N, C-alpha and C positions, 0 to 999 in steps of 0.2 A: 512530393509535389509541388517542391520548388522548382523539382527539374519540369513537372508540369507546365506551371503558371508561364517559368521561362522560355517556356515552346510559345504557349498561350501569347505571351505577349510577342512573341518575334513573329506570329504567325498575320493576328492584327499589322504590324507597320511592313511586314511585306503588301500583305491587303490593300492597307492607306496606301502606298508608295505607287501600288499596282494601276492603281484609275487615279486619270490628271481631277483635281480641285475641280470641282465644280462641273465633271462632264454631266451627273446629274439634275446642276441644275435649273431652275428656273427657265426663259427666253429671254436673251439681253431687254432691258426696257429700253426704246429709242422712242423722243420726241424729234417729228419729221414737221419742221413747218411745212407752207408755201403761203408766197404772196399774191396766189393775183388766183381768181373763179373760175377758172377758168377749160374746154374741152380737152385741153392736151394733158391736166393735171389727171385724167378719168385715169393710168396705166396705174398711179401712186393710191388711187383710192378703189382702186380693182383689187392690190396689193394687200390692199388689209382685209376687205369683206368677202375673193374671195379664196384667204386661207395662205396668200404666198411667204410673207407674213414669219406666219406663223409654222409653215411648213420645217424653213428654211431660220430657225432658231429665234429669231426676235416678236418682243412683244411692242407692236406701234401703236402712238396718237400720235394722230394728226391734226395738228392744227391749224386753223385758217390766218391768219397775220397779216392785216392792210395796210401794206408800204412795207421795201425794202430796208430799209430806217431802220425797223423796230424790229423784222426779223438779221440781221448784224449783230443786234444790241441785246437782240435772244443769246443768236451764238457762240457771242465774242463772251455772256458770259455764264457760261455753260449752261442755261436753263435750256436751253433745245441741240442736239445734237448734229441733225442736217437740214438744209432746207430745199426748194425751190426757188429761185430763181434766176431773175436774166443776168447777163456779164457786164452790167450795167453798177451792180452794188456790188462784185468780186475785183476792178478795175478802182472803183472809188474807197473799198473799203484797201487792197494794197500800196495805194497812196498814204493814206496814213495809219499805213503801218498794220495792219491789220490782215496777216499769213493766212486768208484761206484759199483753198483751190477747189479747180475745179474736174468733179467724176467725171459726167455726165453733160448734156443736152438735148433734152429731148425736144425741142426745136428751134436751130440752125436761118434759119427764113420768114420774112414777113411775111405772115400770112393771113390779116389782122384786112374788114374792110375798113372804103376811108367812105364817109357819111355823114350828106349834109342835111339843113330842114327844107322846110318846105319852099319852093325856090329859087335857090342855086341848083341849076340844071348843070353848068362844067368845071372843070379843074378850075379852072380861068377865074372864074364866078370869087375864087377865095383867095383873092388879093385883099387885104385891108379887115379880110374876117378875126374873129373871136375861135380859136381852137383847142377844144377843151384836150385835156393829160390825165394823166395821173399825178404824177409831181417832175416837174419841172428838172430834168435832166436826166430822166430815167427810163429803164427799155421801154417803153410804152413814146413817150417823147423822141425818143432816138429811129424808134418805129416806125414816128409822121415823118421824122427830117427826110430820113432818106427815102421814104416814096414821094413826097412832096419834088422830094429831088426831081427820080428815076420821073416822075407826071411833070419835069419841067419847071419847075415856081424852087425858088430861091424864098426862104423864112423871113432875112431881111430884106431884101429889097422889094420882096413884096406884098409888108407891113404884114403877113400873117402874125398873130398876138396869143402865146400860148396861157390859158388859163387853166391851174391845175384842181380836179373838180375829184376827183373818185379812180376807184374799176371803173371795169368795163359797164357794170348794172347800174351806178351812178352816173357816169358817164350817158349815157344811153337815155336819162331823166334830164340831166341836165337838157338835149339838145330837144326831147320832147316840151319840156320848161322855154325853152328860148336861151336860157345861160349864154347858149357857145353856138356856132353855126356850123361848127363839121364836128368830125371824131372819127378814129381808131377802134373802132371796137371787134369782136370775135362774132363772126359768121352766123352762130345764135340767135346775137339780140340786133346784128343788122336786118335778116331779117323778118322779124319780129316788127322794129324800126319801116323797114320797106311795108311789110300790108301796112303799115297807119301813117305812108303817100310822103314821108323818105327819102331821097333816092340815093341809091349805091352806085358813089363816082367814081370806087379806086375798086377790084377786090387787088391786094395785091398779093398776093397767093399764085396770079400767077405770074411775078414777075421778077420772081428768084433771089431775093435783094439778102443779102444775106447779115445774120442780125446775130449773135450767143441770146439765147429771146430765154428757153427756161432749164434752169440748169441745178444741177444736183451740186451745193458744194456743202462742206464740210473743213472743219480750221482741220489748217497740216497734221501741227499736234497731236488730234485725235486719230487721226487716220494711220498715225504712222505707230499709236500704239494699242490702238484697236483695226489690224486690220482687218482682221477673220469679218468681226463683225460686216466691218466695213462689206467685205467681199460680201456675206447676204443679202445683206442692204441688194446692194444693184441687183443682183442675183434673181432679187425678190422682184424688183424694180422692173424689170429684162423679160420676168414674166408676165409680170404687168401688162409690157406692153407689145407684147407677144396678143396677150390674151384679147386684145380689145379690138390688134389686127387680126386677130385670127376673122373668113365670115362667117364661117358658123355660131363664134358668143354675139355677132353682131347686137340681137332683141334683147340679151343681158345688159351689155354693154351698153345701148337705148335709154332701156331699167336706171341703167345706174346714175347716168348726163341726166335727167327726166327728171330725178333725184335728189342729186348733191347742188344740181344747176338751179334746180326750182320753175324749169318748165314746161309748158305743152308739147307728148309728145312731136308733132310736127316743127317746133324749135328744137326740140331732142335732136333729131333727126340729122337740119341743120348745122347743127352740132357733131353732127358725128361728122359730118364729111371737113368739118373743119379742123377733126382733128387729125382725121386720115390724110389730107393735104400736108400737115405740116411735123407730123412722128416721126419721128426716124429710127427705122428699123431699128438699125446700129446705132447707138444714138454717144456719135464721137465730136469731142467739140469742134464744130468749127474756125480757126485759125482767124480765116478772115472777114469772120462775121465780131467775134473780138477787135479786131485791125477797124474796122469801120467806128465802129464804140469810142475804142480809142479814135478817132481823130474828130468825134464831132465831142468827147470828153473836154480834152487838149485846149478844145474852143472859150472852157467857161473857169476849165482848170490844167495850164500848162505843165504841171508837173507830171500830171497820168503820162508826155510823151516823154519818157524815162522808164518806163512799167515794161519788161518785154513779156507780151504776153503770152508766149509758150510757156514762161516757169507760170502760170495761171493756172492749166491745165496738167493732173494729177488724171492720166487712165489707161497706168496701171494695172490697175484691174481690171475694167473697164478690154479692155486688150488681152487679160488674160484669156480671161470668159471666154472669150469671140476667142484667140486662138487654142483654145481647146476643144471647141465644138459644141460647146454649152448651146452660143445662141443660135447657131446654125438648126439644134434637138430641136427648139421647143416651136420652129415654123415650119420640123418636116416630120412635126408629130400629128396625131388626131386634132383634129380644125378645133371641136371646141372642148373644152377644160369641163 
């Protein structure tokens, strides 16, 4: 009997060591925050609703956070694991000694529309006017400055006064209420305003202005300690990007936008165009876009100039997936998922 018991114990020990701990455990629970209510968040929503997170072993909780500072605080405390936010937040965090890394950037250019109140008919008439934005120093604010630069205006010389109002939905309401004279908003909101008589002075997506707009970020220590989980997250998000880009999935994507943004079918159609315009199929971070942010940030914080923007990027997992052929296979698959 003793020999039998020893045999059983040895067998149990062998089986226990033959299977990795957690092999049959529940999916990794991840809290993912996003700081913009925009059509370009669609891949994240699609990854959740179409089961791409579950497929890649992730139980994802998506949380909308108003403002990058709140998102950064949540990442810093460990309450959230990944965030979708602009390069401005990452640069600001770097100066403050917080080691965030950019894993991917979904949109590397300014794709917003410049909308003004009725009565303003040209960009030149914005001199001396009130310009609404989300936060002074934030990515939307920088997009506005870069856009106005391309259109020939200088915010200091031309006395353009920025007012921190809120996100695109809040800015749209501020325009309607007359609290601001102009603002940058997503196409889904600009078309709604245009139908109400608000002129669209410029579609900045046509100008190819580099900026690191909506990126996937996480703490460097978390990425290092959870490389497989991070790779699984990136795989799911890339599947989400491929899904919303696939022509056969357009009806489902339109319904997704309509539901998540709480807009009409025609407004969802405009949001789809906006998303398709700026959403990169292979979301490598643009160093040129980060340098544009750095140039504007150092006006308010000279310490930013000492930051090496290339050190803020960790695209090793994205590159690994790309070089393995994973991304290309997503687009070579059937048009609908």
